[in-house]
N, C-alpha and C positions, 0 to 999 in steps of 0.2 A: 092781882088782878092781871096790873098790865102786862107783868111778866108773862102771864099766861095768852093773853093776846098776841104776843110778839111770836111766841111758838105756833099759835095757831096761825096769824098770817106767812109766815116762814115754811110751816106744812103745805097750805094752798099754793106757794112759789115756785115750790118743789113739782106737787103735781101740775100746775101749767106745762112747766117745762119737759115734764116727764112725757105725758099722754101723745102729743103729735111726735114724738120718737116711737112712740108703742106702733102707732097709726100708719107710718113708713112701710110703704109696698116691700115684703121679702123675694118680690118673684124672681129668677134667677136672672143675672146679666144680660143683657142681649149680645154682647160682644165675646163673652165668655164661652158658659156652659151650652148656649143655642147653637152655637158654631162649631163646638165639637159634637153635639148632638147630628148636626149637619151632616159632619165628616162622615161620622159611624153611617150614616142613611144611605149615603151616596157608598160607601162602600159594598152595602148588605145586595144595593141594586146591582153594582156591577157583577159581585158575585154570582147572581141568579141570572144573569145574561148564558147562554151558551154559547160553546167556543167559538161552533161555525158563523156566529154573526158578529163575532169583533173584526176591528178593520184589519188588510191582511195587505202587504206590502205589495207592491206594483210588481208583476213580474215572480212571484214568490207562489208554492203549490198552491193552489186552489183557490187563487185570488179573481174575486169576482170582478175585478178591473180591468184583469186584460180580455184583448180581444181574441177572440175564437179561433179567428184565424191571423196570423203572424206570419212575417216570411219565414220560409224553411229553412234550419239550422243545414250546411255542408256534410252529409255522412251520418247526421240524423237517423234515430229510429222515429219513423213518420206514423203518424197514427190515421191519417187521411187518404186515402188513394181512390184515383178514377182509373177503372180497367178496360182498353178499349180496344175492338180489333173492326178491320176492315177487310171486305172480302177480298180473295185471293185475284180476281178478276182485275184488280187496282196494280196489279205487280206489271212491270214494263222490262222487253230483255233487250238487250243491245242488239238491234238486225241492220241492215244485215250480220249474218254472222256465218263465214264456215264450217263452224262446229254445230251448229243447229240445220238440223233437217226442216223443222217446221216447228208454231206456236199454235197455239188455239186457247180461245176463251171459251168457258162450257160452263155449264150450271157450276161444275164442280169448283171451278176456278180456273187458274193460269197452268198450261201445258206444256210444257217446253220438252221437243224430242231431242235430245243431244247424242249425237255421232257419238262413234267406237272413239275412246279417248281423247274426247274432246274436251273442254271448258266452255263456259260461258256466264256472263254477268246477267244477274236481276236484280233490279230496281223495287224496291217496295216502300212509298213514302205515306207518310200519318199524319194526320195534323200535329201542329203543337201547340203548347202555350206561352202565350206572351206574359200573361199574368191571369188571376182570378181577384173576387175581390176583397180588399183588405191587404192589399198588397203582396199575395202571397205567387210564388212565382215556382207552379211545381217541377218536380226534376224527375227522371227516367234511372234506376238502376237497373229492370228487368224487362226482356222485349219475349216474344214468343211469335213461333213460328207457326203452322196449321198445316201440315203438308203432306203428302204420300209419295214415298219413289216407287220406281218401276213397279208393276201390279205382278213380276212373276216371283217375286222374291229373293233377289238376285242383291239387293240391297245398293243397288245402284241406279241411278247417280247418289252422290251424296254431296254435302254442304261443306264446300271445305276452307271458306275465308269468310270472313262478314266484316263487312266496313260501316260506318255507322258516321252520317254525315246531320249537322245541323244547321239546315240549310246549305250554303256550300262548304263552310267548315268541317272538314274531316274531324270528328272527335276520338272516336275510340276504334284499332285494328287490332286483329286476332286470328289467329289459325285455330280450324276447327277441324271437326269429324265429324258426322253424324246423318245416317239414314234410316231407314225402316224398309220394311217387309214389302210394305204397296198399302196398309193399311193406314186410314188417315189417322194422325197424331199428334201431340202437341211437345213441341222440344220448347222450353224456358230456357234462355241465355242469361246472365249475369255478367252486366258491363265491367265488373268491378267496381263502380265508380256511384254517384249521382250526380248525371247530367240534366243542363239545361238545354231545353229544346223549344227556342223563341221564333225559332223562323222555320217551322217544319222539320220532321225527322225523315230519313230514307236511310232503309236499312238494307244495306247493298249484299246479296249473296253471290259468293262464287260456286259455283257447283262444278262440279266434274264428274264424267262419267270411265271407269277403270273394265267396262266389261269390254268385250269382244261384237258385242251388236248394239243395235242403238237402243237409249230408254228413253224412258219417259218420267218426269219430274213435274208434279202439281203440285201448284200453292192452294191451298183452299181458305187461307186466313191468315192474318199475320196482325200483330199487336204490339202493346208496352202499358205498363201500370205507374202513371204517373201520381207520386205521391208530394204529401206538403205536411 
């Protein structure tokens, strides 16, 4: 009898020790599996973000943080431009000039009547850009002349030299030779490089008359393409 009681008490003690262990929480360790699941969730979210919303380094292609206007690069291919023209009556000739018979400003423009085998100079001033919003400094490579040589079709006078100034400073000078038959047309002139005109531009034309009689040269307008 005593032996049976000892065995029963032993069994009861074992059950008392085992039941708390069986009721212990078997949920995942917060420092283990949950951390791993969190990493997996973050990776899935990142994969669902469209590529064009990902951060882009400043200055790289497609950057949303790069200002829409920034200083121009010398000799670059510019995406923005302002092409401006002024009327030919803004042009001014060197007077008095012994090779010039007369000068008139008409509705059509600035007319110069040049004597046979004569030369004269005509200044064509244009406004310049000091800068634009954002620190942009537009530059010019292309200028244009809207003009007509004498209406008799002789193709005289001709433009034979061009000098381009920024304020008082001569930036580029070159020889050329062009004229037309007296019908107004545009002549686009490539300066060969980009130049900044922050003190105003002056396109100085040297025209010559190789004909045996007086010929008329008319400037209807002139312009420049500012790019950045």
